[in-house]
C-alpha positions as a Markdown table, in Angstrom:
| # | Residue | x | y | z |
|---|---|---|---|---|
| 1 | Met | 26.0 | -19.8 | -7.0 |
| 2 | Leu | 22.8 | -17.5 | -7.4 |
| 3 | Lys | 21.4 | -19.2 | -11.0 |
| 4 | Pro | 20.5 | -22.5 | -8.5 |
| 5 | Ile | 19.3 | -20.7 | -5.9 |
| 6 | Leu | 16.9 | -18.4 | -8.0 |
| 7 | Phe | 16.2 | -21.8 | -10.2 |
| 8 | Phe | 15.3 | -24.6 | -7.6 |
| 9 | Gly | 14.2 | -22.3 | -5.3 |
| 10 | Thr | 11.4 | -21.2 | -7.9 |
| 11 | Leu | 10.4 | -24.8 | -8.6 |
| 12 | Ala | 10.1 | -25.8 | -4.9 |
| 13 | Gly | 7.9 | -22.2 | -4.6 |
| 14 | Leu | 6.1 | -23.2 | -7.3 |
| 15 | Ala | 5.1 | -26.2 | -6.0 |
| 16 | Leu | 4.4 | -25.7 | -3.1 |
| 17 | Ala | 1.8 | -22.3 | -4.2 |
| 18 | Ala | 0.7 | -25.2 | -6.0 |
| 19 | Phe | 0.1 | -28.1 | -3.6 |
| 20 | Gly | -1.4 | -24.9 | -1.2 |
| 21 | Trp | -4.1 | -24.0 | -3.8 |
| 22 | Leu | -4.8 | -27.7 | -4.6 |
| 23 | Ile | -5.4 | -28.2 | -0.5 |
| 24 | Phe | -7.4 | -24.9 | -0.3 |
| 25 | Ser | -9.5 | -25.5 | -2.5 |
| 26 | Leu | -9.9 | -29.3 | -1.6 |
| 27 | Cys | -11.2 | -28.0 | 1.6 |
| 28 | Phe | -13.1 | -25.3 | 0.6 |
| 29 | Asn | -15.5 | -27.9 | -1.3 |
| 30 | Gly | -15.8 | -30.0 | 1.3 |
| 31 | His | -12.9 | -33.1 | -0.4 |
| 32 | Ile | -10.9 | -33.1 | 3.3 |
| 33 | Ser | -11.5 | -31.9 | 6.4 |
| 34 | Leu | -9.1 | -29.5 | 8.2 |
| 35 | Gly | -7.3 | -31.3 | 10.1 |
| 36 | Gln | -5.9 | -33.2 | 6.9 |
| 37 | Thr | -5.1 | -29.9 | 5.1 |
| 38 | Thr | -1.7 | -30.1 | 7.8 |
| 39 | Thr | -1.5 | -33.8 | 6.7 |
| 40 | Phe | -1.3 | -32.7 | 2.8 |
| 41 | Gly | 0.5 | -29.5 | 3.9 |
| 42 | Tyr | 3.4 | -31.0 | 5.6 |
| 43 | Ala | 3.5 | -33.5 | 2.9 |
| 44 | Gly | 3.6 | -31.6 | 0.2 |
| 45 | Met | 6.6 | -29.3 | 2.0 |
| 46 | Leu | 8.7 | -31.8 | 1.8 |
| 47 | Ile | 8.4 | -33.0 | -1.2 |
| 48 | Ala | 8.6 | -29.1 | -2.0 |
| 49 | Leu | 11.8 | -28.7 | -0.4 |
| 50 | Ser | 12.9 | -31.6 | -2.0 |
| 51 | Met | 14.0 | -29.1 | -4.7 |
| 52 | Ile | 16.7 | -28.0 | -2.0 |
| 53 | Phe | 18.6 | -31.5 | -2.8 |
| 54 | Phe | 18.6 | -31.3 | -6.1 |
| 55 | Gly | 19.8 | -27.5 | -5.9 |
| 56 | Ile | 22.7 | -28.3 | -3.9 |
| 57 | Arg | 23.6 | -30.8 | -6.4 |
| 58 | Ser | 23.6 | -28.6 | -9.2 |
| 59 | Tyr | 25.9 | -26.1 | -7.2 |
| 60 | Arg | 28.0 | -28.8 | -6.9 |
| 61 | Asp | 28.1 | -30.3 | -10.6 |
| 62 | Arg | 28.5 | -27.0 | -12.2 |
| 63 | Lys | 30.3 | -24.4 | -9.9 |
| 64 | Gly | 32.3 | -26.5 | -7.6 |
| 65 | Gly | 34.1 | -28.5 | -10.0 |
| 66 | Gly | 32.2 | -31.9 | -8.4 |
| 67 | Arg | 33.1 | -30.8 | -4.4 |
| 68 | Val | 31.0 | -28.9 | -2.0 |
| 69 | Ser | 31.6 | -28.0 | 1.7 |
| 70 | Phe | 29.0 | -29.1 | 4.3 |
| 71 | Trp | 28.6 | -25.4 | 5.5 |
| 72 | Lys | 28.1 | -24.3 | 1.6 |
| 73 | Ala | 25.5 | -26.4 | 1.1 |
| 74 | Val | 23.7 | -25.4 | 4.2 |
| 75 | Gln | 23.9 | -21.8 | 3.2 |
| 76 | Ile | 22.7 | -22.8 | -0.6 |
| 77 | Gly | 19.5 | -24.7 | 1.0 |
| 78 | Leu | 18.6 | -22.0 | 3.7 |
| 79 | Met | 18.4 | -19.4 | 0.0 |
| 80 | Ile | 16.5 | -21.8 | -1.4 |
| 81 | Thr | 14.2 | -21.8 | 1.3 |
| 82 | Leu | 14.0 | -17.7 | 1.4 |
| 83 | Val | 13.0 | -18.2 | -2.3 |
| 84 | Ala | 10.4 | -20.9 | -1.9 |
| 85 | Ser | 8.6 | -19.0 | 1.1 |
| 86 | Ala | 8.2 | -15.9 | -0.7 |
| 87 | Ile | 6.8 | -17.6 | -4.1 |
| 88 | His | 4.7 | -19.5 | -1.2 |
| 89 | Ser | 3.5 | -16.4 | 0.1 |
| 90 | Ala | 2.6 | -15.0 | -3.0 |
| 91 | Gly | 0.7 | -17.8 | -3.6 |
| 92 | Tyr | -1.0 | -17.8 | -0.5 |
| 93 | Gln | -2.0 | -14.1 | -1.3 |
| 94 | Ala | -2.9 | -14.6 | -5.0 |
| 95 | Tyr | -5.8 | -17.9 | -3.6 |
| 96 | Gln | -7.1 | -14.8 | -1.1 |
| 97 | Ile | -7.4 | -12.8 | -4.1 |
| 98 | Trp | -9.3 | -15.6 | -6.5 |
| 99 | Asn | -11.3 | -16.8 | -3.8 |
| 100 | Pro | -12.2 | -14.1 | -1.2 |
| 101 | Asp | -14.8 | -16.4 | 0.8 |
| 102 | Phe | -12.4 | -18.7 | 1.8 |
| 103 | Arg | -10.8 | -16.8 | 4.4 |
| 104 | Glu | -14.1 | -16.0 | 6.3 |
| 105 | Phe | -14.6 | -20.2 | 5.6 |
| 106 | Tyr | -11.0 | -21.3 | 6.9 |
| 107 | Tyr | -11.5 | -19.2 | 9.9 |
| 108 | Gln | -15.1 | -20.0 | 10.6 |
| 109 | Lys | -13.9 | -24.2 | 9.9 |
| 110 | Phe | -10.8 | -23.6 | 12.0 |
| 111 | Thr | -12.4 | -22.2 | 15.5 |
| 112 | Glu | -14.8 | -25.2 | 14.8 |
| 113 | His | -11.9 | -27.4 | 15.0 |
| 114 | Leu | -10.3 | -25.8 | 17.7 |
| 115 | Val | -13.3 | -25.6 | 20.1 |
| 116 | Gly | -13.8 | -29.4 | 19.2 |
| 117 | Glu | -10.7 | -30.1 | 20.4 |
| 118 | Leu | -11.3 | -28.4 | 24.0 |
| 119 | Glu | -12.3 | -31.0 | 26.9 |
| 120 | Gln | -15.5 | -31.2 | 27.2 |
| 121 | Pro | -17.4 | -28.9 | 28.5 |
| 122 | Ala | -15.8 | -26.2 | 26.9 |
| 123 | Thr | -16.3 | -23.1 | 29.0 |
| 124 | Gln | -16.9 | -19.5 | 27.7 |
| 125 | Glu | -13.6 | -18.6 | 28.4 |
| 126 | Ala | -11.7 | -21.4 | 26.5 |
| 127 | Ile | -14.1 | -20.6 | 23.5 |
| 128 | Asp | -13.1 | -16.7 | 24.1 |
| 129 | Gly | -9.3 | -17.4 | 24.0 |
| 130 | Ile | -9.5 | -19.6 | 20.7 |
| 131 | Lys | -11.5 | -16.5 | 18.9 |
| 132 | Arg | -9.0 | -13.6 | 20.4 |
| 133 | Gln | -5.9 | -16.2 | 19.2 |
| 134 | Leu | -7.4 | -16.7 | 15.8 |
| 135 | Ser | -8.7 | -12.7 | 15.7 |
| 136 | Met | -4.7 | -12.2 | 15.9 |
| 137 | Ile | -3.4 | -14.7 | 13.2 |
| 138 | Arg | -6.5 | -13.3 | 10.8 |
| 139 | Thr | -4.6 | -9.9 | 11.5 |
| 140 | Ile | -1.5 | -11.2 | 10.3 |
| 141 | Ser | -3.1 | -12.9 | 7.4 |
| 142 | Glu | -4.7 | -9.7 | 6.4 |
| 143 | Thr | -0.9 | -7.9 | 6.3 |
| 144 | Pro | 1.3 | -9.8 | 3.2 |
| 145 | Leu | 4.3 | -8.8 | 4.9 |
| 146 | Leu | 3.2 | -10.5 | 8.0 |
| 147 | Thr | 2.2 | -13.4 | 5.9 |
| 148 | Phe | 5.3 | -14.1 | 4.3 |
| 149 | Val | 7.0 | -14.3 | 7.6 |
| 150 | Phe | 4.4 | -16.4 | 8.7 |
| 151 | Ser | 5.5 | -18.2 | 5.5 |
| 152 | Val | 9.2 | -18.4 | 5.9 |
| 153 | Ala | 8.6 | -19.5 | 9.5 |
| 154 | Thr | 6.0 | -22.4 | 8.7 |
| 155 | Leu | 8.5 | -23.3 | 6.2 |
| 156 | Leu | 12.4 | -22.6 | 7.8 |
| 157 | Pro | 11.7 | -25.8 | 10.3 |
| 158 | Val | 11.1 | -28.5 | 6.9 |
| 159 | Gly | 13.6 | -26.5 | 5.2 |
| 160 | Ile | 16.4 | -26.6 | 8.0 |
| 161 | Ile | 16.1 | -30.7 | 8.2 |
| 162 | Val | 16.1 | -30.9 | 4.1 |
| 163 | Thr | 19.1 | -28.6 | 4.4 |
| 164 | Phe | 21.1 | -30.3 | 6.5 |
| 165 | Ile | 20.1 | -33.9 | 5.5 |
| 166 | Ser | 21.0 | -32.7 | 1.8 |
| 167 | Ala | 24.4 | -30.9 | 2.7 |
| 168 | Phe | 25.4 | -34.2 | 4.5 |
| 169 | Ile | 24.4 | -36.3 | 1.9 |
| 170 | Leu | 26.5 | -34.0 | -0.6 |
| 171 | Arg | 29.4 | -32.5 | 1.1 |
| 172 | Asp | 32.8 | -33.1 | -0.1 |
| 173 | Arg | 34.4 | -36.4 | 1.4 |
| 174 | Lys | 37.2 | -35.8 | -0.4 |
| 175 | Asp | 38.9 | -34.2 | 2.0 |
| 176 | Gln | 37.7 | -36.6 | 5.1 |
| 177 | Thr | 39.2 | -38.9 | 3.3 |
| 178 | Glu | 42.6 | -37.5 | 2.5 |
| 179 | Gln | 42.9 | -36.1 | 6.3 |
| 180 | Arg | 42.2 | -39.7 | 7.7 |
| 181 | Arg | 45.0 | -40.9 | 5.6 |
| 182 | Asp | 47.7 | -38.3 | 7.1 |
| 183 | Gly | 46.5 | -39.5 | 10.6 |
| 184 | Ser | 44.7 | -36.1 | 11.0 |
| 185 | Glu | 40.9 | -36.1 | 12.9 |
| 186 | Thr | 38.3 | -34.9 | 11.0 |
């Protein structure tokens, strides 16, 4: 079970890291706005985490003899998400080393973006509140362990959705068919 988890988790993590580098670079160089990074980021997550489907299918076909239970598929999918999160987090840390000016640029742009979304005229108290929140987020991003936790928290909802859809599609249907023939409930 470990081989498909590590293989497909690594593929997903490398794809996430590559998407992240691309999106950050495009934003840093002014080709896309900060608001667009979220859209592209979640699209990239969905594409990269599609490796969950292929990982579960690989396990089913190679290790499970063509069968995998729903809950075993969920277990595999969540572990692929965890591996991908670790690699994505390492990629984020590497980008910050490669482009040390990005963190300051990002927080400046993010502050401007959030202040721009406030009801106008924005009070100084509201602006200071945003700056306090961003200061806390900045502290998180400077600590590798907290960055990993944040990375998992960001990827986990998408990973859970992809995992459950994949587990539902790839689950073993033979047991269900046999139960129906026997008159048992599913």
